[in-house]
Structures are given as C-alpha cells and as structure tokens.
C-alpha positions in Angstrom: -8.0 3.7 -40.3 -11.3 2.4 -41.1 -11.4 0.4 -37.9 -9.9 3.9 -36.0 -12.9 6.2 -37.1 -15.4 3.2 -36.7 -14.1 2.8 -32.9 -14.3 6.6 -32.6 -17.9 6.6 -33.6 -18.5 3.8 -31.2 -17.1 5.5 -28.2 -18.8 9.0 -28.9 -22.5 7.5 -28.2 -24.5 9.2 -25.8 -24.9 6.2 -23.8 -21.5 5.6 -23.6 -20.5 9.2 -22.7 -22.9 8.8 -20.0 -21.5 5.4 -18.7 -17.9 7.0 -18.9 -19.2 10.0 -16.8 -21.3 7.8 -14.1 -17.8 5.1 -13.8 -15.3 8.5 -13.6 -17.5 10.0 -10.9 -17.8 6.5 -8.9 -14.2 6.2 -9.3 -12.8 9.3 -8.2 -14.7 8.8 -5.0 -13.5 5.1 -4.9 -9.7 6.6 -5.6 -10.3 9.2 -2.5 -11.3 6.5 -0.1 -8.3 5.1 1.8 -8.2 1.2 1.4 -10.5 1.3 -1.4 -8.1 0.0 -4.3 -8.6 0.1 -8.1 -8.8 -3.7 -7.9 -11.4 -3.8 -5.6 -13.5 -1.1 -7.9 -13.1 -2.7 -11.0 -14.2 -6.2 -9.3 -17.2 -4.6 -7.9 -18.3 -3.0 -11.4 -17.5 -6.2 -13.3 -20.7 -8.0 -12.6 -23.1 -4.6 -13.4 -21.2 -4.8 -17.2 -22.6 -8.5 -17.7 -26.0 -7.3 -19.1 -24.4 -4.4 -21.3 -23.2 -4.5 -24.8 -19.6 -5.6 -25.3 -18.2 -1.7 -26.0 -20.3 0.0 -23.3 -19.0 -2.6 -20.8 -15.6 -2.5 -21.6 -15.8 1.3 -21.6 -17.2 1.7 -18.2 -14.5 -1.0 -16.7 -12.1 1.0 -18.5 -12.9 4.6 -17.0 -13.5 3.4 -13.4 -9.9 1.9 -13.5 -8.2 5.1 -14.8 -9.9 7.2 -13.0 -9.9 5.5 -9.3 -5.6 5.8 -9.9 -6.8 9.5 -10.1 -9.1 9.7 -7.3 -6.0 8.4 -5.1 -4.4 11.9 -5.4 -7.0 13.5 -3.2 -6.6 12.0 0.1 -2.7 12.0 -0.4 -2.8 15.8 -1.3 -5.6 17.0 1.2 -4.9 13.9 3.9 -1.3 12.9 3.4 -2.7 9.5 2.9 -2.3 7.6 -0.7 -5.9 6.5 -1.4 -3.9 4.0 -3.8 -0.1 3.0 -3.5 0.0 4.6 -7.1 -0.3 7.6 -5.1 2.5 7.2 -2.6 4.9 10.1 -4.2 1.7 12.3 -4.6 2.0 12.6 -0.4 5.3 14.2 -1.1 4.9 18.0 -2.6 0.8 17.7 -2.6 0.1 17.8 1.2 3.1 20.5 1.7 1.1 22.3 -0.8 -2.0 21.7 1.0 -0.2 22.6 4.2 0.7 26.0 2.6 -2.6 26.8 1.1 -2.3 25.7 -2.1 -3.8 22.6 -2.4 -6.2 23.8 -4.8 -3.4 24.3 -7.0 -2.5 20.8 -6.3 -5.9 19.1 -6.9 -5.9 21.0 -10.0 -2.6 20.0 -11.0 -3.1 16.4 -10.5 -5.9 16.6 -12.5 -4.4 18.2 -15.4 -1.6 16.0 -15.2 -3.3 13.0 -14.8 -5.4 13.9 -18.2 -2.0 14.2 -19.7 -0.6 10.8 -18.9 -3.7 9.2 -19.6 -3.6 10.6 -23.2 -0.4 10.3 -23.7 -0.1 6.5 -22.4 -3.3 5.7 -24.4 -1.2 7.0 -27.6 1.6 4.6 -26.8 -1.0 1.8 -26.4 -2.4 2.3 -29.8 0.7 2.9 -31.5 3.5 0.7 -30.0 1.6 -1.8 -28.2 2.4 -5.4 -30.1 6.7 -4.7 -30.1 6.8 -3.0 -26.5 4.6 -6.5 -25.8 7.6 -8.4 -27.0 10.3 -6.5 -25.0 8.4 -6.8 -21.8 8.2 -10.9 -22.8 12.2 -10.4 -22.4 12.0 -9.6 -18.8 12.5 -12.7 -16.5 13.4 -13.1 -13.3 17.1 -11.7 -12.9 15.8 -8.6 -14.7 13.2 -8.2 -11.9 15.9 -8.4 -9.6 17.7 -5.6 -11.2 14.7 -3.4 -11.7 14.1 -3.6 -7.9 17.6 -2.9 -6.9 17.3 0.2 -9.7 14.5 1.2 -7.6 15.8 1.0 -4.2 19.0 3.2 -5.5 16.7 6.1 -5.8 16.8 5.9 -2.2 20.5 8.0 -2.8 18.4 11.0 -4.2 15.1 10.8 -2.1 17.7 11.0 1.2 18.9 14.5 1.0 19.8 15.2 4.4 21.2 11.9 5.2 22.3 8.9 3.0 22.9 6.9 6.0 18.9 7.6 7.1 17.5 6.8 3.7 19.4 3.5 3.7 18.4 2.9 7.1 15.1 3.7 6.3 15.4 1.2 3.0 16.2 -1.8 5.3 13.9 -1.3 7.7 11.1 -1.4 4.9 12.6 -4.5 3.4 12.5 -6.0 6.9 8.7 -5.3 7.2 8.3 -6.8 3.7 10.0 -10.2 4.9 6.7 -10.6 7.4 4.9 -13.7 6.6 5.5 -16.7 4.0 8.3 -16.6 1.7 7.5 -15.6 -2.2 9.4 -18.6 -3.0 9.6 -21.5 -0.7 6.6 -20.7 1.4 8.1 -20.8 4.8 7.0 -18.2 7.4 8.5 -15.7 8.9 8.8 -13.4 11.5 5.3 -13.7 12.3 5.5 -13.6 16.0 3.3 -17.1 15.9 0.5 -14.9 14.7 -1.6 -16.9 12.3 -2.6 -13.6 11.2 0.4 -12.3 9.8 1.6 -15.7 7.8 -0.3 -13.8 5.0 2.5 -10.9 5.5 1.6 -7.4 6.1 -0.8 -5.4 4.0 0.8 -2.8 1.9 -2.1 -0.1 2.3 -2.1 -0.9 5.6 1.2 0.1 6.5 1.2 3.3 4.2 -1.8 4.9 5.9 0.2 4.4 9.4 3.6 5.7 7.9 1.9 8.9 6.1 -1.6 9.8 7.9 -1.1 8.8 11.3 2.4 10.9 12.4 0.3 14.1 10.3 -2.9 13.4 12.6 -0.7 12.8 15.9 1.4 15.8 15.3 -2.4 17.9 14.8 -3.3 16.6 17.5 -0.6 17.5 19.6 -1.1 21.0 18.5 -4.0 22.7 20.5 -3.6 26.3 18.8 -3.7 24.9 15.2 -7.3 25.0 14.3 -7.4 24.1 10.7 -5.1 22.1 8.6 -3.1 24.9 6.5 -0.3 27.4 7.5 -0.6 29.7 4.9 -3.3 31.9 2.9 -5.6 29.9 0.9 -4.9 30.2 -2.8 -7.7 32.0 -4.9 -9.6 29.7 -7.5 -9.1 31.4 -10.8 -5.0 31.7 -9.8 -4.6 28.1 -8.6 -6.1 27.2 -12.0 -3.4 29.1 -14.5 -1.0 28.3 -12.3 -2.1 23.9 -12.8 -2.5 24.1 -16.1 1.6 26.6 -16.2 2.5 23.2 -14.0 2.2 20.9 -16.7 2.0 22.4 -19.9 4.9 24.6 -19.6 7.2 21.7 -17.9 6.1 19.6 -21.1 9.7 18.1 -20.3 8.7 16.8 -17.0 5.0 15.8 -18.1 6.4 13.6 -21.2 9.2 12.1 -19.5 6.9 10.8 -16.6 4.2 9.9 -19.0 6.5 7.5 -20.9 8.2 6.1 -17.8 5.0 5.2 -16.5 3.4 3.4 -19.5 6.7 1.3 -20.0 7.0 0.2 -16.5 3.6 -0.6 -16.4 4.0 -2.9 -19.3 6.1 -4.9 -17.1 3.8 -7.8 -15.5 3.8 -7.1 -12.0 5.5 -3.6 -11.4 2.6 -1.0 -12.0 1.8 2.6 -10.5 3.2 2.1 -7.3 6.8 1.7 -8.4 5.8 3.9 -11.5 5.6 6.9 -9.3 8.2 7.0 -7.7 10.6 6.4 -10.1 8.9 8.9 -12.3 9.1 11.7 -9.3 12.7 10.7 -8.4 13.4 10.9 -12.2 11.9 14.4 -11.9 13.9 15.5 -8.9 16.7 14.4 -10.4 16.5 16.4 -13.7 15.1 19.5 -11.6 17.3 23.0 -11.2 16.2 23.0 -7.6 16.0 19.5 -6.7 16.3 20.6 -3.0 12.7 22.1 -3.5 11.1 18.6 -3.7 9.3 17.7 -0.5 8.6 21.4 0.5 5.5 21.5 -2.2 7.1 21.4 -5.5 4.4 21.3 -8.1 6.4 19.4 -10.5 6.4 16.7 -7.9 2.9 16.4 -8.5 3.2 16.6 -12.1 5.8 13.7 -12.1 3.7 11.0 -10.1 0.0 11.7 -11.2 1.1 12.0 -14.9 3.1 8.7 -14.4 0.5 6.6 -12.5 -1.9 7.1 -15.4 -0.1 6.2 -18.0 0.5 2.8 -16.0 -3.1 2.4 -16.4 -2.5 1.7 -20.2 0.6 0.4 -20.5 -0.9 -2.3 -18.1 -3.1 -3.0 -20.9 -0.6 -3.8 -23.6 0.2 -7.1 -22.7 -3.6 -8.0 -21.9 -4.7 -6.9 -25.1 -1.7 -8.1 -27.5 -0.2 -11.3 -25.4 -3.2 -12.1 -22.7 -1.1 -11.6 -20.0 -2.4 -9.1 -17.0 0.4 -6.7 -16.4 -1.6 -5.5 -13.2 -4.6 -6.5 -10.7 -7.2 -4.6 -11.9 -6.3 -5.8 -16.0 -6.3 -9.4 -14.5 -10.1 -8.4 -13.5 -10.8 -7.0 -17.0 -9.1 -10.2 -18.6 -12.3 -11.9 -16.8 -14.6 -9.1 -18.2 -13.4 -9.7 -21.7 -13.5 -13.4 -21.8 -16.9 -13.1 -20.3 -17.9 -11.2 -23.2 -16.7 -14.0 -25.6 -13.5 -12.3 -26.0 -10.0 -14.0 -26.6 -6.7 -11.3 -25.9 -4.0 -12.5 -27.8 -2.6 -11.6 -31.0 -5.7 -12.3 -33.1 -7.6 -9.6 -30.9 -6.7 -7.1 -33.6 -7.4 -8.8 -36.2 -11.1 -10.9 -35.1 -12.6 -8.1 -32.8 -10.2 -5.2 -34.3 -13.6 -2.5 -33.8 -13.8 -3.3 -30.1 -10.2 -3.3 -29.4 -9.8 0.0 -31.0 -13.0 1.1 -29.1 -11.8 0.0 -25.3 -8.4 1.7 -26.3 -9.9 5.0 -28.3 -12.2 5.2 -24.9 -9.3 6.2 -22.6 -8.7 9.6 -24.5 -12.3 10.5 -23.3 -12.3 9.1 -20.0 -8.7 10.9 -19.1 -10.4 14.5 -20.4 -13.4 13.8 -18.0 -11.1 13.0 -15.4 -9.8 16.4 -15.4 -13.1 17.7 -15.6 -14.3 15.9 -12.7 -10.9 16.7 -10.7 -11.6 20.5 -11.4 -14.8 21.0 -10.7 -14.5 18.5 -7.2 -11.1 20.0 -6.2 -12.8 23.5 -5.7 -15.3 22.7 -3.3 -13.6 19.5 -1.1 -10.7 21.4 -0.7 -12.8 24.7 0.5 -14.6 22.2 2.6 -11.2 20.0 4.8 -10.0 23.8 4.9 -13.0 25.1 6.9 -13.6 22.2 9.0 -11.9 22.5 12.2 -9.2 20.1 13.4 -11.2 18.9 16.3 -13.4 17.3 13.9 -11.5 16.7 11.0 -9.2 14.5 13.2 -12.0 12.0 14.2 -13.0 11.7 11.1 -9.7 10.8 9.5 -9.3 8.4 12.0 -12.5 6.3 11.4 -11.4 6.7 7.5 -8.2 5.3 8.0 -9.8 2.6 10.3 -12.6 1.7 7.9 -10.1 1.6 5.3 -7.5 -0.5 6.5 -10.4 -3.4 7.3 -11.6 -3.8 4.6 -9.0 -4.6 2.1 -8.8 -8.4 3.4 -11.6 -7.9 6.5 -8.7 -8.5 9.2 -8.4 -6.7 12.6 -4.8 -6.7 12.7 -3.9 -4.6 9.2 -5.5 -2.4 11.8 -3.1 -2.7 14.5 -0.1 -2.8 11.8 -1.7 0.5 10.7 -1.3 1.8 14.1 1.8 0.3 15.1 3.3 1.6 11.5 1.5 4.9 12.7 3.6 5.3 16.1 6.9 3.7 14.5 6.4 6.7 11.5 6.0 9.0 13.8 8.7 8.2 16.0 11.3 7.7 13.2 9.8 11.3 12.1 10.8 12.8 15.1 14.5 11.4 14.1 14.2 12.8 10.8 13.5 9.4 9.0 11.6 10.2 5.5 8.9 7.9 5.2 9.3 7.6 1.5 12.8 5.1 1.7 10.4 2.8 4.2 8.1 2.7 1.8 9.9 1.9 -1.3 12.0 -0.8 0.5 8.6 -2.6 1.6 7.1 -2.4 -1.9 10.8 -3.5 -4.1 11.7 -6.2 -1.3 9.6 -8.8 -2.4 10.0 -7.9 -5.9 14.0 -8.0 -5.2 13.7 -11.6 -3.4 11.6 -13.4 -5.5 13.9 -12.3 -8.6 17.1 -13.1 -7.0 15.8 -16.9 -5.6 14.0 -17.5 -9.1 17.1 -16.1 -10.8 19.5 -18.7 -8.9 17.1 -21.5 -9.7 17.6 -20.5 -13.2 21.3 -20.0 -13.2 21.5 -23.6 -11.6 20.0 -25.1 -14.5 22.8 -23.5 -16.3 25.4 -23.9 -14.3 25.5 -25.5 -11.2 28.7 -24.3 -9.8 28.1 -20.5 -10.7 24.4 -19.8 -10.5 24.7 -16.0 -9.7 26.5 -15.7 -13.4 23.0 -15.5 -15.0 22.5 -12.2 -13.5 25.5 -10.5 -15.4 24.9 -12.4 -18.6 21.8 -11.2 -19.9 22.0 -7.9 -22.1 19.1 -6.3 -20.1 20.9 -7.1 -16.7 24.1 -5.5 -18.1 21.9 -2.2 -19.3 20.5 -2.5 -15.7 23.2 -2.4 -13.9 24.8 0.3 -15.7 21.3 2.4 -15.2 22.1 1.3 -11.3 25.4 2.6 -10.7 24.6 5.9 -12.1 22.0 6.5 -10.2 24.0 5.6 -7.0 26.8 8.1 -8.0 24.4 10.5 -9.4 24.7 12.6 -6.2 28.4 12.7 -6.4 28.5 13.5 -9.8 25.8 16.2 -10.0 28.1 17.6 -7.1 31.5 17.1 -9.3 29.3 19.2 -12.1 28.4 22.0 -10.1 31.8 22.6 -8.5 33.3 22.4 -12.0 30.5 25.3 -13.2 31.2 27.7 -10.2 34.6 27.4 -10.7 34.4 28.2 -14.3 32.1 31.4 -13.1 34.5 32.2 -10.7 37.5 32.5 -13.7 
C-alpha cells in the first residue's frame, strides 16, 4: 500500500497531468484519422520521451495509447469508418445513431463507456496482473485455433436476416485474408503475380473500403440529400444525460464488456479488433431487443467502446509481468521501458515497484481525461459535420480515406484495394450482405490458419498418426469447443425458450 500511495503522489504532479492532457488530446486526433493506428502514434511519441524522466515518459506514452484507441470512435460514429481496427463494431450502431440525429449522444456514450472500460481494465491490471498472465501462457496454437473458431461462430448472431449470407460473407473475408504470404511456410498465394500483394492485404484499408466507401457512394447517389443526418438533431444537454444513462443504468453490459475486453487483451495477438466484436455480440445476445442492434442501439456503442479500452490495460498484463507484449503498441512500450533501463518481467514489481504502479495508476487519470476531452470535442465536431453540405463532405471524406490507406505502408496498392473493397462492399450491401461477417472472417482467418497449422505440427510430435487429436485433448480446448457449440446453437436455443415462454403466457 505504501508503494501504491507513493505511485499516486508521483502521478498527480502538475508536470505529469500536463503531459497526459497533451497526450490524450493528440491521441484522440490520431485515432480519429482513418489509417493512423495506435502503433504509429506510440512509435512517433517514443523519441520525445527519451529526454523525460522515467515516470513522465511512461505516463505520456500510456495516455497516448489509450486515447488513440478511443479516438477511433469519432470517425466510426460520424463517417462509418473505424479510425482504428478496435472501433470496427462501433460503426454498427454508432453511425445509425448519427444518421438519426443522435450523433452527440453516440459520441458522449462512447466517451463515458471508454472511460468506464479503461478504469475497470486498470483495476484488473493492478489487482490480477500476475495470476492472469500465468493463465495467458497456457494458450498455445490449438487454443488460438479454437478461439478463432469461436469468434467465427459470432456470425450466427450477427446475421439476423440470413444465416446463409452471413456465413458466405465470413467465407469471403477468410478468402481475402489468404492473399499474400502464408503465415506458416511462407508460400505466396492468390497475389495474381503482383509483388505489392505478397505482403497480403492491409486490414485498415479493407475496413475503410467496406464501411466508408459504400456510404460515400450512397450519399453521392442521392442529390437531394444535403446533410448526412436524416432525423432531428438532439439537444446537447439531453444527449449528455442519455449517454450517462446508457452506461450507468446498464452497468451489466458495461462490466461484462470491460471484463471481456481485458481478458481478450491479455492473450498475445488478440487485441481490440477482436474484443470489440466479441463484446458487441455478447451484448446483443444478452439484450431483450436484439433486433434493434445495428439500427442505432446505444448499448452496441457501450459494449464496443468499454471493451476496446479495457483491452489496452489487458495487453499490458503479459508485458509487465512476463515481458511478453500483448499487442503491437505494447511491443513499442516494451522498447520504451528498455530505453529507460527497466526490464519487464516478474522482478519488475519488486525492483521498480514505484515506477510500475505509477505507470498503471496513471491509466485512472488518462481515462477520466478521455471522457472530459471526448465530451467537450464531441459536441462541436458533430455540429460541424452536420452543418457541412454533402457536396463538400464527400470530397473531404475521400481525401481522408486515400491519405489514410496510403500512409499505413506507403503502398499505392493499398489505395486500390480500398476502392476495390468499397465497390465490393457496395454491391454486397445492395444484395443485403452485412459487412460485419466479412470483416470478422478477414480478422480471424489468419489466426485460425496459424493456430491450425502450428497445432498440427505440435500434434505430430505427440502422435504421428493422429496429430489432430491435440485439438481435443487439452483442457482449455475442450472449454472453447463447448463455447463454440453453445454460440452456434444459441439462436436456436433462444427461439425455443421464446416459444416456451409464449406458450406459458397463453396458458
């Protein structure tokens, strides 16, 4: 407790508060720009921290990391473009809310939910870092394979209109993810002879294409649509009150999503692009009105934003306790710690306890600052976007998408892929295909393939005749298989329970 109180004193200094405020402001801007990832933001900030003392440097990087993940919600809600992959599912309900004049409420909801998720994630980080890190080390390739399969079963609940179209969309996403070099073996596949495709497709470029470009096409195709919204704009005071109620009065959703985000973040290689979709699915599965999700239900925004911000702290658990980065930004923070002469690992808490707990405690402050900055900025940004005519908004959005797609790898092919994905997404939308399952397949396809091939190699060392048995013999695999079966059968189970309840009412 003495170390914790010392850490709090170290965080609440004027210098550290100023550095965190600047980092949160810059992080929100970086996250809102399509294509500007948290990894890029943290990497650009690290050189500026070399001249700082250890604690100010670390709290600045931590605040920038967390706020960049949150900043992706702004473009997801206003432009239907996830600023970072962690905001994919925020588009599902955030953008419909903005289209219906509830954009301020959506932005405020994202701000408050992100703050709550980050605070809950910080509590988990401080209290349960060591035991949770040991659990994460139990995950090997077979467990990651089944985790990816479990993620793919979410398609069953994301596809309310047509299960067949949902699974077809997931298959399309998996096929796109197979372009380029195989994760195991290094074979070049489906690159059509183009050297620029050997590295595969860039996730953010495809996300921009599937979510943003179809909306731009639809706006351009309707000359009578002068502004982006179709409903009356909500008042700021009412929007703030509603946002607070969305989070606080549905604390079950907030807590569940935050815990899921932190737990998924602990698994190396998982991250916010998976946790936000899983949390969204669980919120929809637990809701009394699941049919309202995807049409502007604020609980979808609460689930995704609380989950992806809790993932930030979750990714730091294996980094600080075992020296294993849980995400690409955490890998850069690992380098920053080494530059400061700090070696992450089990001895970090005993040798540098004051610095470690100051770093972890700073996330309480930066998450509160995120809510303040998000609420202050949300009002004016939404009003600005609403007031801009579509004929001016469309070129601006197109410019941002092209710049964002090109800036990731400085590869013009990524821009071409973005437009190709946009055209494909537009026509699939006209055929009533949802982009959610496609993106889910794109994200989880490589994880499933890597886990399957590596698992077979491990199984071959145990049993040359039956290498596939390893996928069914490990305890965590058995649990994940049961979760997969439950997830696939859940829509049927829910339908049967609903029928039985209706029959009981009629009696």
